[in-house]
PyMOL Python script that loads the backbone (N, CA, C, O; Angstrom):
from pymol import cmd

cmd.read_pdbstr("""\
ATOM      1  N   MET A   1     117.205  19.932 134.705  1.00  0.00           N
ATOM      2  CA  MET A   1     118.493  20.119 134.084  1.00  0.00           C
ATOM      3  C   MET A   1     118.903  18.797 133.463  1.00  0.00           C
ATOM      4  O   MET A   1     118.751  17.738 134.072  1.00  0.00           O
ATOM      5  N   LYS A   2     119.406  18.863 132.289  1.00  0.00           N
ATOM      6  CA  LYS A   2     119.796  17.653 131.585  1.00  0.00           C
ATOM      7  C   LYS A   2     121.313  17.629 131.469  1.00  0.00           C
ATOM      8  O   LYS A   2     121.920  18.564 130.948  1.00  0.00           O
ATOM      9  N   ILE A   3     121.920  16.555 131.958  1.00  0.00           N
ATOM     10  CA  ILE A   3     123.375  16.408 131.903  1.00  0.00           C
ATOM     11  C   ILE A   3     123.709  15.469 130.754  1.00  0.00           C
ATOM     12  O   ILE A   3     123.240  14.332 130.703  1.00  0.00           O
ATOM     13  N   THR A   4     124.507  15.952 129.857  1.00  0.00           N
ATOM     14  CA  THR A   4     124.918  15.120 128.723  1.00  0.00           C
ATOM     15  C   THR A   4     126.415  14.892 128.801  1.00  0.00           C
ATOM     16  O   THR A   4     127.122  15.637 129.481  1.00  0.00           O
ATOM     17  N   GLY A   5     126.890  13.903 128.136  1.00  0.00           N
ATOM     18  CA  GLY A   5     128.320  13.647 128.110  1.00  0.00           C
ATOM     19  C   GLY A   5     128.684  12.539 129.064  1.00  0.00           C
ATOM     20  O   GLY A   5     127.887  11.635 129.317  1.00  0.00           O
ATOM     21  N   ASP A   6     129.872  12.608 129.586  1.00  0.00           N
ATOM     22  CA  ASP A   6     130.426  11.548 130.427  1.00  0.00           C
ATOM     23  C   ASP A   6     129.874  11.657 131.843  1.00  0.00           C
ATOM     24  O   ASP A   6     130.318  12.517 132.604  1.00  0.00           O
ATOM     25  N   ILE A   7     128.937  10.826 132.212  1.00  0.00           N
ATOM     26  CA  ILE A   7     128.292  10.814 133.517  1.00  0.00           C
ATOM     27  C   ILE A   7     129.286  10.385 134.588  1.00  0.00           C
ATOM     28  O   ILE A   7     129.169  10.805 135.739  1.00  0.00           O
ATOM     29  N   TYR A   8     130.242   9.572 134.235  1.00  0.00           N
ATOM     30  CA  TYR A   8     131.213   9.072 135.204  1.00  0.00           C
ATOM     31  C   TYR A   8     131.984  10.232 135.831  1.00  0.00           C
ATOM     32  O   TYR A   8     132.182  10.236 137.046  1.00  0.00           O
ATOM     33  N   ASN A   9     132.423  11.206 135.053  1.00  0.00           N
ATOM     34  CA  ASN A   9     133.157  12.365 135.584  1.00  0.00           C
ATOM     35  C   ASN A   9     132.268  13.216 136.486  1.00  0.00           C
ATOM     36  O   ASN A   9     132.744  13.765 137.479  1.00  0.00           O
ATOM     37  N   VAL A  10     131.012  13.329 136.158  1.00  0.00           N
ATOM     38  CA  VAL A  10     130.078  14.095 136.989  1.00  0.00           C
ATOM     39  C   VAL A  10     129.911  13.415 138.332  1.00  0.00           C
ATOM     40  O   VAL A  10     129.885  14.086 139.363  1.00  0.00           O
ATOM     41  N   SER A  11     129.795  12.088 138.341  1.00  0.00           N
ATOM     42  CA  SER A  11     129.631  11.378 139.606  1.00  0.00           C
ATOM     43  C   SER A  11     130.892  11.472 140.455  1.00  0.00           C
ATOM     44  O   SER A  11     130.794  11.449 141.682  1.00  0.00           O
ATOM     45  N   LYS A  12     132.072  11.577 139.850  1.00  0.00           N
ATOM     46  CA  LYS A  12     133.317  11.740 140.609  1.00  0.00           C
ATOM     47  C   LYS A  12     133.325  13.077 141.346  1.00  0.00           C
ATOM     48  O   LYS A  12     133.829  13.171 142.465  1.00  0.00           O
ATOM     49  N   VAL A  13     132.774  14.096 140.724  1.00  0.00           N
ATOM     50  CA  VAL A  13     132.710  15.412 141.369  1.00  0.00           C
ATOM     51  C   VAL A  13     131.832  15.342 142.611  1.00  0.00           C
ATOM     52  O   VAL A  13     132.200  15.872 143.659  1.00  0.00           O
ATOM     53  N   TYR A  14     130.687  14.699 142.507  1.00  0.00           N
ATOM     54  CA  TYR A  14     129.794  14.572 143.652  1.00  0.00           C
ATOM     55  C   TYR A  14     130.424  13.715 144.744  1.00  0.00           C
ATOM     56  O   TYR A  14     130.268  14.028 145.925  1.00  0.00           O
ATOM     57  N   ASP A  15     131.128  12.647 144.388  1.00  0.00           N
ATOM     58  CA  ASP A  15     131.767  11.790 145.379  1.00  0.00           C
ATOM     59  C   ASP A  15     132.902  12.519 146.088  1.00  0.00           C
ATOM     60  O   ASP A  15     133.090  12.343 147.291  1.00  0.00           O
ATOM     61  N   SER A  16     133.654  13.327 145.363  1.00  0.00           N
ATOM     62  CA  SER A  16     134.777  14.033 145.989  1.00  0.00           C
ATOM     63  C   SER A  16     134.286  15.106 146.955  1.00  0.00           C
ATOM     64  O   SER A  16     134.980  15.427 147.919  1.00  0.00           O
ATOM     65  N   SER A  17     133.106  15.662 146.715  1.00  0.00           N
ATOM     66  CA  SER A  17     132.588  16.676 147.630  1.00  0.00           C
ATOM     67  C   SER A  17     132.083  16.059 148.925  1.00  0.00           C
ATOM     68  O   SER A  17     131.924  16.769 149.918  1.00  0.00           O
ATOM     69  N   LYS A  18     131.825  14.749 148.941  1.00  0.00           N
ATOM     70  CA  LYS A  18     131.349  14.082 150.149  1.00  0.00           C
ATOM     71  C   LYS A  18     132.476  13.848 151.137  1.00  0.00           C
ATOM     72  O   LYS A  18     132.250  13.850 152.347  1.00  0.00           O
ATOM     73  N   SER A  19     133.672  13.648 150.643  1.00  0.00           N
ATOM     74  CA  SER A  19     134.791  13.381 151.551  1.00  0.00           C
ATOM     75  C   SER A  19     135.432  14.703 151.955  1.00  0.00           C
ATOM     76  O   SER A  19     135.834  15.507 151.115  1.00  0.00           O
ATOM     77  N   VAL A  20     135.513  14.897 153.238  1.00  0.00           N
ATOM     78  CA  VAL A  20     136.084  16.117 153.778  1.00  0.00           C
ATOM     79  C   VAL A  20     137.315  15.731 154.571  1.00  0.00           C
ATOM     80  O   VAL A  20     137.294  14.778 155.350  1.00  0.00           O
ATOM     81  N   GLY A  21     138.384  16.473 154.367  1.00  0.00           N
ATOM     82  CA  GLY A  21     139.615  16.189 155.101  1.00  0.00           C
ATOM     83  C   GLY A  21     139.454  16.513 156.569  1.00  0.00           C
ATOM     84  O   GLY A  21     138.656  17.372 156.944  1.00  0.00           O
ATOM     85  N   LYS A  22     140.217  15.819 157.400  1.00  0.00           N
ATOM     86  CA  LYS A  22     140.154  16.051 158.841  1.00  0.00           C
ATOM     87  C   LYS A  22     141.136  17.150 159.225  1.00  0.00           C
ATOM     88  O   LYS A  22     142.175  17.324 158.589  1.00  0.00           O
ATOM     89  N   ILE A  23     140.794  17.877 160.265  1.00  0.00           N
ATOM     90  CA  ILE A  23     141.668  18.921 160.779  1.00  0.00           C
ATOM     91  C   ILE A  23     142.702  18.247 161.660  1.00  0.00           C
ATOM     92  O   ILE A  23     142.370  17.520 162.597  1.00  0.00           O
ATOM     93  N   SER A  24     143.950  18.501 161.344  1.00  0.00           N
ATOM     94  CA  SER A  24     145.008  17.815 162.080  1.00  0.00           C
ATOM     95  C   SER A  24     145.281  18.462 163.433  1.00  0.00           C
ATOM     96  O   SER A  24     145.545  17.754 164.404  1.00  0.00           O
ATOM     97  N   LYS A  25     145.226  19.788 163.521  1.00  0.00           N
ATOM     98  CA  LYS A  25     145.546  20.448 164.783  1.00  0.00           C
ATOM     99  C   LYS A  25     144.726  21.730 164.888  1.00  0.00           C
ATOM    100  O   LYS A  25     144.597  22.491 163.929  1.00  0.00           O
ATOM    101  N   THR A  26     144.195  21.935 166.039  1.00  0.00           N
ATOM    102  CA  THR A  26     143.478  23.183 166.270  1.00  0.00           C
ATOM    103  C   THR A  26     144.282  24.008 167.253  1.00  0.00           C
ATOM    104  O   THR A  26     144.792  23.490 168.246  1.00  0.00           O
ATOM    105  N   GLY A  27     144.387  25.250 166.980  1.00  0.00           N
ATOM    106  CA  GLY A  27     145.113  26.148 167.876  1.00  0.00           C
ATOM    107  C   GLY A  27     144.158  27.170 168.453  1.00  0.00           C
ATOM    108  O   GLY A  27     143.115  27.466 167.870  1.00  0.00           O
ATOM    109  N   SER A  28     144.518  27.695 169.579  1.00  0.00           N
ATOM    110  CA  SER A  28     143.667  28.718 170.182  1.00  0.00           C
ATOM    111  C   SER A  28     143.985  30.059 169.522  1.00  0.00           C
ATOM    112  O   SER A  28     145.140  30.378 169.240  1.00  0.00           O
ATOM    113  N   VAL A  29     142.968  30.803 169.296  1.00  0.00           N
ATOM    114  CA  VAL A  29     143.116  32.106 168.669  1.00  0.00           C
ATOM    115  C   VAL A  29     142.798  33.159 169.718  1.00  0.00           C
ATOM    116  O   VAL A  29     141.717  33.170 170.305  1.00  0.00           O
ATOM    117  N   ALA A  30     143.751  34.030 169.937  1.00  0.00           N
ATOM    118  CA  ALA A  30     143.544  35.100 170.906  1.00  0.00           C
ATOM    119  C   ALA A  30     142.704  36.193 170.248  1.00  0.00           C
ATOM    120  O   ALA A  30     143.010  36.629 169.138  1.00  0.00           O
ATOM    121  N   PRO A  31     141.658  36.631 170.922  1.00  0.00           N
ATOM    122  CA  PRO A  31     140.833  37.687 170.327  1.00  0.00           C
ATOM    123  C   PRO A  31     141.612  39.001 170.270  1.00  0.00           C
ATOM    124  O   PRO A  31     142.326  39.356 171.208  1.00  0.00           O
ATOM    125  N   LYS A  32     141.465  39.701 169.175  1.00  0.00           N
ATOM    126  CA  LYS A  32     142.130  40.994 169.026  1.00  0.00           C
ATOM    127  C   LYS A  32     141.213  42.083 169.563  1.00  0.00           C
ATOM    128  O   LYS A  32     139.993  42.023 169.415  1.00  0.00           O
ATOM    129  N   LYS A  33     141.817  43.059 170.176  1.00  0.00           N
ATOM    130  CA  LYS A  33     141.051  44.175 170.710  1.00  0.00           C
ATOM    131  C   LYS A  33     141.001  45.282 169.664  1.00  0.00           C
ATOM    132  O   LYS A  33     141.949  45.480 168.904  1.00  0.00           O
ATOM    133  N   ASP A  34     139.898  45.988 169.638  1.00  0.00           N
ATOM    134  CA  ASP A  34     139.759  47.111 168.721  1.00  0.00           C
ATOM    135  C   ASP A  34     140.585  48.284 169.230  1.00  0.00           C
ATOM    136  O   ASP A  34     140.679  48.523 170.434  1.00  0.00           O
ATOM    137  N   VAL A  35     141.168  48.997 168.307  1.00  0.00           N
ATOM    138  CA  VAL A  35     141.983  50.153 168.657  1.00  0.00           C
ATOM    139  C   VAL A  35     141.426  51.362 167.915  1.00  0.00           C
ATOM    140  O   VAL A  35     141.166  51.300 166.714  1.00  0.00           O
ATOM    141  N   VAL A  36     141.248  52.452 168.638  1.00  0.00           N
ATOM    142  CA  VAL A  36     140.759  53.687 168.041  1.00  0.00           C
ATOM    143  C   VAL A  36     141.850  54.732 168.178  1.00  0.00           C
ATOM    144  O   VAL A  36     142.380  54.949 169.267  1.00  0.00           O
ATOM    145  N   SER A  37     142.179  55.372 167.078  1.00  0.00           N
ATOM    146  CA  SER A  37     143.153  56.459 167.143  1.00  0.00           C
ATOM    147  C   SER A  37     142.489  57.721 166.610  1.00  0.00           C
ATOM    148  O   SER A  37     141.851  57.712 165.557  1.00  0.00           O
ATOM    149  N   ILE A  38     142.652  58.795 167.352  1.00  0.00           N
ATOM    150  CA  ILE A  38     142.027  60.067 167.003  1.00  0.00           C
ATOM    151  C   ILE A  38     143.118  61.014 166.531  1.00  0.00           C
ATOM    152  O   ILE A  38     144.146  61.166 167.190  1.00  0.00           O
ATOM    153  N   SER A  39     142.893  61.646 165.394  1.00  0.00           N
ATOM    154  CA  SER A  39     143.895  62.550 164.832  1.00  0.00           C
ATOM    155  C   SER A  39     144.020  63.799 165.699  1.00  0.00           C
ATOM    156  O   SER A  39     143.140  64.108 166.503  1.00  0.00           O
ATOM    157  N   SER A  40     145.121  64.503 165.521  1.00  0.00           N
ATOM    158  CA  SER A  40     145.339  65.719 166.309  1.00  0.00           C
ATOM    159  C   SER A  40     144.317  66.790 165.934  1.00  0.00           C
ATOM    160  O   SER A  40     143.906  67.579 166.784  1.00  0.00           O
ATOM    161  N   ASN A  41     143.906  66.821 164.668  1.00  0.00           N
ATOM    162  CA  ASN A  41     142.871  67.784 164.262  1.00  0.00           C
ATOM    163  C   ASN A  41     141.557  67.500 164.978  1.00  0.00           C
ATOM    164  O   ASN A  41     140.864  68.426 165.400  1.00  0.00           O
ATOM    165  N   ALA A  42     141.217  66.230 165.115  1.00  0.00           N
ATOM    166  CA  ALA A  42     139.981  65.866 165.808  1.00  0.00           C
ATOM    167  C   ALA A  42     140.062  66.233 167.288  1.00  0.00           C
ATOM    168  O   ALA A  42     139.073  66.673 167.874  1.00  0.00           O
ATOM    169  N   MET A  43     141.234  66.054 167.890  1.00  0.00           N
ATOM    170  CA  MET A  43     141.398  66.427 169.305  1.00  0.00           C
ATOM    171  C   MET A  43     141.274  67.934 169.474  1.00  0.00           C
ATOM    172  O   MET A  43     140.658  68.406 170.431  1.00  0.00           O
ATOM    173  N   ASP A  44     141.865  68.703 168.536  1.00  0.00           N
ATOM    174  CA  ASP A  44     141.743  70.159 168.597  1.00  0.00           C
ATOM    175  C   ASP A  44     140.285  70.580 168.451  1.00  0.00           C
ATOM    176  O   ASP A  44     139.807  71.459 169.168  1.00  0.00           O
ATOM    177  N   TYR A  45     139.593  69.947 167.522  1.00  0.00           N
ATOM    178  CA  TYR A  45     138.178  70.254 167.311  1.00  0.00           C
ATOM    179  C   TYR A  45     137.374  69.963 168.576  1.00  0.00           C
ATOM    180  O   TYR A  45     136.499  70.742 168.953  1.00  0.00           O
ATOM    181  N   GLN A  46     137.670  68.852 169.223  1.00  0.00           N
ATOM    182  CA  GLN A  46     136.951  68.482 170.439  1.00  0.00           C
ATOM    183  C   GLN A  46     137.207  69.506 171.544  1.00  0.00           C
ATOM    184  O   GLN A  46     136.286  69.880 172.270  1.00  0.00           O
ATOM    185  N   THR A  47     138.450  69.958 171.673  1.00  0.00           N
ATOM    186  CA  THR A  47     138.794  70.947 172.694  1.00  0.00           C
ATOM    187  C   THR A  47     138.047  72.255 172.448  1.00  0.00           C
ATOM    188  O   THR A  47     137.485  72.839 173.374  1.00  0.00           O
ATOM    189  N   VAL A  48     138.044  72.709 171.201  1.00  0.00           N
ATOM    190  CA  VAL A  48     137.350  73.952 170.861  1.00  0.00           C
ATOM    191  C   VAL A  48     135.847  73.802 171.072  1.00  0.00           C
ATOM    192  O   VAL A  48     135.188  74.717 171.566  1.00  0.00           O
ATOM    193  N   SER A  49     135.312  72.649 170.696  1.00  0.00           N
ATOM    194  CA  SER A  49     133.879  72.407 170.861  1.00  0.00           C
ATOM    195  C   SER A  49     133.476  72.467 172.334  1.00  0.00           C
ATOM    196  O   SER A  49     132.448  73.050 172.675  1.00  0.00           O
ATOM    197  N   LYS A  50     134.284  71.867 173.200  1.00  0.00           N
ATOM    198  CA  LYS A  50     133.983  71.909 174.637  1.00  0.00           C
ATOM    199  C   LYS A  50     134.069  73.333 175.170  1.00  0.00           C
ATOM    200  O   LYS A  50     133.245  73.745 175.986  1.00  0.00           O
ATOM    201  N   ALA A  51     135.078  74.095 174.702  1.00  0.00           N
ATOM    202  CA  ALA A  51     135.238  75.471 175.161  1.00  0.00           C
ATOM    203  C   ALA A  51     134.048  76.326 174.728  1.00  0.00           C
ATOM    204  O   ALA A  51     133.578  77.166 175.494  1.00  0.00           O
ATOM    205  N   LEU A  52     133.565  76.119 173.514  1.00  0.00           N
ATOM    206  CA  LEU A  52     132.421  76.895 173.028  1.00  0.00           C
ATOM    207  C   LEU A  52     131.141  76.561 173.784  1.00  0.00           C
ATOM    208  O   LEU A  52     130.276  77.422 173.951  1.00  0.00           O
ATOM    209  N   LYS A  53     131.013  75.328 174.240  1.00  0.00           N
ATOM    210  CA  LYS A  53     129.825  74.958 175.014  1.00  0.00           C
ATOM    211  C   LYS A  53     129.808  75.663 176.368  1.00  0.00           C
ATOM    212  O   LYS A  53     128.742  75.928 176.924  1.00  0.00           O
ATOM    213  N   ASP A  54     131.002  75.968 176.898  1.00  0.00           N
ATOM    214  CA  ASP A  54     131.088  76.615 178.202  1.00  0.00           C
ATOM    215  C   ASP A  54     130.822  78.119 178.131  1.00  0.00           C
ATOM    216  O   ASP A  54     130.506  78.739 179.146  1.00  0.00           O
ATOM    217  N   ILE A  55     130.947  78.710 176.938  1.00  0.00           N
ATOM    218  CA  ILE A  55     130.731  80.143 176.784  1.00  0.00           C
ATOM    219  C   ILE A  55     129.225  80.396 176.661  1.00  0.00           C
ATOM    220  O   ILE A  55     128.553  79.736 175.868  1.00  0.00           O
ATOM    221  N   PRO A  56     128.696  81.333 177.429  1.00  0.00           N
ATOM    222  CA  PRO A  56     127.260  81.611 177.327  1.00  0.00           C
ATOM    223  C   PRO A  56     126.925  82.252 175.979  1.00  0.00           C
ATOM    224  O   PRO A  56     127.785  82.849 175.331  1.00  0.00           O
ATOM    225  N   ASP A  57     125.666  82.117 175.573  1.00  0.00           N
ATOM    226  CA  ASP A  57     125.228  82.680 174.297  1.00  0.00           C
ATOM    227  C   ASP A  57     125.188  84.207 174.323  1.00  0.00           C
ATOM    228  O   ASP A  57     125.271  84.844 173.273  1.00  0.00           O
ATOM    229  N   PHE A  58     125.066  84.784 175.483  1.00  0.00           N
ATOM    230  CA  PHE A  58     125.071  86.234 175.603  1.00  0.00           C
ATOM    231  C   PHE A  58     125.846  86.615 176.857  1.00  0.00           C
ATOM    232  O   PHE A  58     126.017  85.817 177.779  1.00  0.00           O
ATOM    233  N   ARG A  59     126.309  87.867 176.859  1.00  0.00           N
ATOM    234  CA  ARG A  59     127.074  88.340 178.016  1.00  0.00           C
ATOM    235  C   ARG A  59     126.110  89.005 178.998  1.00  0.00           C
ATOM    236  O   ARG A  59     125.556  90.074 178.739  1.00  0.00           O
ATOM    237  N   GLN A  60     125.937  88.348 180.106  1.00  0.00           N
ATOM    238  CA  GLN A  60     124.964  88.799 181.103  1.00  0.00           C
ATOM    239  C   GLN A  60     125.296  90.198 181.614  1.00  0.00           C
ATOM    240  O   GLN A  60     124.393  91.001 181.853  1.00  0.00           O
ATOM    241  N   ASN A  61     126.581  90.495 181.784  1.00  0.00           N
ATOM    242  CA  ASN A  61     126.946  91.816 182.310  1.00  0.00           C
ATOM    243  C   ASN A  61     126.558  92.928 181.331  1.00  0.00           C
ATOM    244  O   ASN A  61     126.155  94.009 181.759  1.00  0.00           O
ATOM    245  N   LYS A  62     126.675  92.676 180.019  1.00  0.00           N
ATOM    246  CA  LYS A  62     126.274  93.683 179.030  1.00  0.00           C
ATOM    247  C   LYS A  62     124.757  93.875 179.038  1.00  0.00           C
ATOM    248  O   LYS A  62     124.270  94.996 178.891  1.00  0.00           O
ATOM    249  N   VAL A  63     124.023  92.798 179.209  1.00  0.00           N
ATOM    250  CA  VAL A  63     122.564  92.884 179.254  1.00  0.00           C
ATOM    251  C   VAL A  63     122.136  93.702 180.468  1.00  0.00           C
ATOM    252  O   VAL A  63     121.258  94.558 180.363  1.00  0.00           O
ATOM    253  N   GLU A  64     122.746  93.443 181.606  1.00  0.00           N
ATOM    254  CA  GLU A  64     122.405  94.182 182.827  1.00  0.00           C
ATOM    255  C   GLU A  64     122.778  95.655 182.690  1.00  0.00           C
ATOM    256  O   GLU A  64     122.033  96.534 183.123  1.00  0.00           O
ATOM    257  N   GLU A  65     123.933  95.919 182.087  1.00  0.00           N
ATOM    258  CA  GLU A  65     124.377  97.302 181.891  1.00  0.00           C
ATOM    259  C   GLU A  65     123.394  98.060 180.995  1.00  0.00           C
ATOM    260  O   GLU A  65     123.004  99.183 181.312  1.00  0.00           O
ATOM    261  N   PHE A  66     122.997  97.450 179.881  1.00  0.00           N
ATOM    262  CA  PHE A  66     122.048  98.090 178.975  1.00  0.00           C
ATOM    263  C   PHE A  66     120.692  98.279 179.650  1.00  0.00           C
ATOM    264  O   PHE A  66     120.059  99.324 179.497  1.00  0.00           O
ATOM    265  N   SER A  67     120.248  97.271 180.395  1.00  0.00           N
ATOM    266  CA  SER A  67     118.955  97.371 181.088  1.00  0.00           C
ATOM    267  C   SER A  67     118.949  98.536 182.066  1.00  0.00           C
ATOM    268  O   SER A  67     117.960  99.261 182.172  1.00  0.00           O
ATOM    269  N   GLU A  68     120.042  98.711 182.772  1.00  0.00           N
ATOM    270  CA  GLU A  68     120.139  99.799 183.749  1.00  0.00           C
ATOM    271  C   GLU A  68     120.100 101.158 183.051  1.00  0.00           C
ATOM    272  O   GLU A  68     119.415 102.071 183.510  1.00  0.00           O
ATOM    273  N   VAL A  69     120.824 101.294 181.955  1.00  0.00           N
ATOM    274  CA  VAL A  69     120.828 102.561 181.209  1.00  0.00           C
ATOM    275  C   VAL A  69     119.435 102.838 180.651  1.00  0.00           C
ATOM    276  O   VAL A  69     118.966 103.975 180.691  1.00  0.00           O
ATOM    277  N   TYR A  70     118.778 101.815 180.137  1.00  0.00           N
ATOM    278  CA  TYR A  70     117.442 101.980 179.559  1.00  0.00           C
ATOM    279  C   TYR A  70     116.424 102.368 180.630  1.00  0.00           C
ATOM    280  O   TYR A  70     115.589 103.246 180.413  1.00  0.00           O
ATOM    281  N   ARG A  71     116.497 101.704 181.795  1.00  0.00           N
ATOM    282  CA  ARG A  71     115.558 102.007 182.893  1.00  0.00           C
ATOM    283  C   ARG A  71     115.756 103.420 183.432  1.00  0.00           C
ATOM    284  O   ARG A  71     114.795 104.086 183.818  1.00  0.00           O
ATOM    285  N   SER A  72     117.000 103.868 183.455  1.00  0.00           N
ATOM    286  CA  SER A  72     117.277 105.195 184.010  1.00  0.00           C
ATOM    287  C   SER A  72     116.886 106.310 183.041  1.00  0.00           C
ATOM    288  O   SER A  72     116.849 107.478 183.427  1.00  0.00           O
ATOM    289  N   GLY A  73     116.591 105.958 181.777  1.00  0.00           N
ATOM    290  CA  GLY A  73     116.177 106.969 180.808  1.00  0.00           C
ATOM    291  C   GLY A  73     117.346 107.652 180.128  1.00  0.00           C
ATOM    292  O   GLY A  73     117.152 108.633 179.409  1.00  0.00           O
ATOM    293  N   LYS A  74     118.541 107.163 180.336  1.00  0.00           N
ATOM    294  CA  LYS A  74     119.727 107.784 179.745  1.00  0.00           C
ATOM    295  C   LYS A  74     120.068 107.204 178.370  1.00  0.00           C
ATOM    296  O   LYS A  74     121.035 107.632 177.740  1.00  0.00           O
ATOM    297  N   TYR A  75     119.286 106.241 177.906  1.00  0.00           N
ATOM    298  CA  TYR A  75     119.568 105.621 176.611  1.00  0.00           C
ATOM    299  C   TYR A  75     119.107 106.569 175.515  1.00  0.00           C
ATOM    300  O   TYR A  75     117.910 106.789 175.331  1.00  0.00           O
ATOM    301  N   ASP A  76     120.064 107.125 174.793  1.00  0.00           N
ATOM    302  CA  ASP A  76     119.742 108.063 173.729  1.00  0.00           C
ATOM    303  C   ASP A  76     120.721 107.841 172.574  1.00  0.00           C
ATOM    304  O   ASP A  76     121.923 108.073 172.707  1.00  0.00           O
ATOM    305  N   VAL A  77     120.195 107.398 171.463  1.00  0.00           N
ATOM    306  CA  VAL A  77     121.016 107.185 170.279  1.00  0.00           C
ATOM    307  C   VAL A  77     120.436 108.054 169.177  1.00  0.00           C
ATOM    308  O   VAL A  77     119.228 108.064 168.939  1.00  0.00           O
ATOM    309  N   SER A  78     121.317 108.776 168.514  1.00  0.00           N
ATOM    310  CA  SER A  78     120.827 109.650 167.452  1.00  0.00           C
ATOM    311  C   SER A  78     120.546 108.841 166.193  1.00  0.00           C
ATOM    312  O   SER A  78     121.161 107.801 165.958  1.00  0.00           O
ATOM    313  N   GLY A  79     119.622 109.327 165.400  1.00  0.00           N
ATOM    314  CA  GLY A  79     119.286 108.669 164.138  1.00  0.00           C
ATOM    315  C   GLY A  79     120.475 108.648 163.194  1.00  0.00           C
ATOM    316  O   GLY A  79     120.633 107.721 162.400  1.00  0.00           O
ATOM    317  N   ARG A  80     121.306 109.673 163.286  1.00  0.00           N
ATOM    318  CA  ARG A  80     122.490 109.762 162.426  1.00  0.00           C
ATOM    319  C   ARG A  80     123.441 108.597 162.705  1.00  0.00           C
ATOM    320  O   ARG A  80     123.974 107.998 161.772  1.00  0.00           O
ATOM    321  N   GLU A  81     123.653 108.278 163.968  1.00  0.00           N
ATOM    322  CA  GLU A  81     124.539 107.154 164.328  1.00  0.00           C
ATOM    323  C   GLU A  81     123.989 105.834 163.790  1.00  0.00           C
ATOM    324  O   GLU A  81     124.747 104.995 163.303  1.00  0.00           O
ATOM    325  N   ILE A  82     122.697 105.655 163.878  1.00  0.00           N
ATOM    326  CA  ILE A  82     122.072 104.417 163.397  1.00  0.00           C
ATOM    327  C   ILE A  82     122.272 104.274 161.894  1.00  0.00           C
ATOM    328  O   ILE A  82     122.652 103.206 161.413  1.00  0.00           O
ATOM    329  N   VAL A  83     122.015 105.357 161.150  1.00  0.00           N
ATOM    330  CA  VAL A  83     122.164 105.313 159.694  1.00  0.00           C
ATOM    331  C   VAL A  83     123.618 105.056 159.311  1.00  0.00           C
ATOM    332  O   VAL A  83     123.889 104.285 158.391  1.00  0.00           O
ATOM    333  N   GLU A  84     124.555 105.695 160.009  1.00  0.00           N
ATOM    334  CA  GLU A  84     125.976 105.496 159.700  1.00  0.00           C
ATOM    335  C   GLU A  84     126.383 104.038 159.920  1.00  0.00           C
ATOM    336  O   GLU A  84     127.088 103.459 159.093  1.00  0.00           O
ATOM    337  N   LYS A  85     125.950 103.455 161.010  1.00  0.00           N
ATOM    338  CA  LYS A  85     126.316 102.062 161.300  1.00  0.00           C
ATOM    339  C   LYS A  85     125.637 101.093 160.334  1.00  0.00           C
ATOM    340  O   LYS A  85     126.245 100.102 159.929  1.00  0.00           O
ATOM    341  N   LEU A  86     124.392 101.365 159.960  1.00  0.00           N
ATOM    342  CA  LEU A  86     123.719 100.516 158.973  1.00  0.00           C
ATOM    343  C   LEU A  86     124.434 100.581 157.628  1.00  0.00           C
ATOM    344  O   LEU A  86     124.657  99.557 156.982  1.00  0.00           O
ATOM    345  N   GLY A  87     124.794 101.801 157.211  1.00  0.00           N
ATOM    346  CA  GLY A  87     125.512 101.962 155.940  1.00  0.00           C
ATOM    347  C   GLY A  87     126.855 101.258 155.967  1.00  0.00           C
ATOM    348  O   GLY A  87     127.232 100.608 154.993  1.00  0.00           O
ATOM    349  N   LYS A  88     127.579 101.377 157.065  1.00  0.00           N
ATOM    350  CA  LYS A  88     128.879 100.706 157.192  1.00  0.00           C
ATOM    351  C   LYS A  88     128.702  99.193 157.148  1.00  0.00           C
ATOM    352  O   LYS A  88     129.498  98.486 156.530  1.00  0.00           O
ATOM    353  N   SER A  89     127.663  98.702 157.801  1.00  0.00           N
ATOM    354  CA  SER A  89     127.399  97.263 157.812  1.00  0.00           C
ATOM    355  C   SER A  89     127.102  96.744 156.407  1.00  0.00           C
ATOM    356  O   SER A  89     127.583  95.678 156.023  1.00  0.00           O
ATOM    357  N   ILE A  90     126.318  97.490 155.649  1.00  0.00           N
ATOM    358  CA  ILE A  90     125.985  97.081 154.278  1.00  0.00           C
ATOM    359  C   ILE A  90     127.227  97.094 153.406  1.00  0.00           C
ATOM    360  O   ILE A  90     127.440  96.176 152.614  1.00  0.00           O
ATOM    361  N   LEU A  91     128.049  98.127 153.544  1.00  0.00           N
ATOM    362  CA  LEU A  91     129.283  98.200 152.748  1.00  0.00           C
ATOM    363  C   LEU A  91     130.253  97.080 153.110  1.00  0.00           C
ATOM    364  O   LEU A  91     130.934  96.544 152.236  1.00  0.00           O
ATOM    365  N   ASP A  92     130.320  96.724 154.388  1.00  0.00           N
ATOM    366  CA  ASP A  92     131.208  95.634 154.818  1.00  0.00           C
ATOM    367  C   ASP A  92     130.752  94.298 154.251  1.00  0.00           C
ATOM    368  O   ASP A  92     131.582  93.455 153.911  1.00  0.00           O
ATOM    369  N   GLN A  93     129.440  94.095 154.147  1.00  0.00           N
ATOM    370  CA  GLN A  93     128.920  92.830 153.615  1.00  0.00           C
ATOM    371  C   GLN A  93     129.209  92.692 152.128  1.00  0.00           C
ATOM    372  O   GLN A  93     129.446  91.585 151.646  1.00  0.00           O
ATOM    373  N   LYS A  94     129.192  93.804 151.391  1.00  0.00           N
ATOM    374  CA  LYS A  94     129.451  93.757 149.949  1.00  0.00           C
ATOM    375  C   LYS A  94     130.935  93.577 149.649  1.00  0.00           C
ATOM    376  O   LYS A  94     131.291  93.071 148.585  1.00  0.00           O
ATOM    377  N   ALA A  95     131.790  93.978 150.557  1.00  0.00           N
ATOM    378  CA  ALA A  95     133.246  93.894 150.313  1.00  0.00           C
ATOM    379  C   ALA A  95     133.786  92.510 150.492  1.00  0.00           C
ATOM    380  O   ALA A  95     134.985  92.288 150.321  1.00  0.00           O
TER     381      ALA A  95
END
""", "prot")
cmd.dss("prot")
cmd.show_as("cartoon", "prot")
cmd.util.cbc("prot")
cmd.orient("prot")
């Protein structure tokens, strides 16, 4: 790098950077603690999430009831009922 012009001013800049002012007083700084605030929506979500975890994925009593009916041979569903429910389900999905 080539410096042209007044070299005296350039040397003053370097000399001024060498002198550092002294610290007159140091004070103690108390550390701040982190604070977390959770919104009411987040608290509601957490409550619902915990409640859903406690609910089983299936109802055991319904499974046992169906198993008993099936084992006893009393499980009889007509084809007409199946078609009606399938048709209703398809119509509900389109609506």
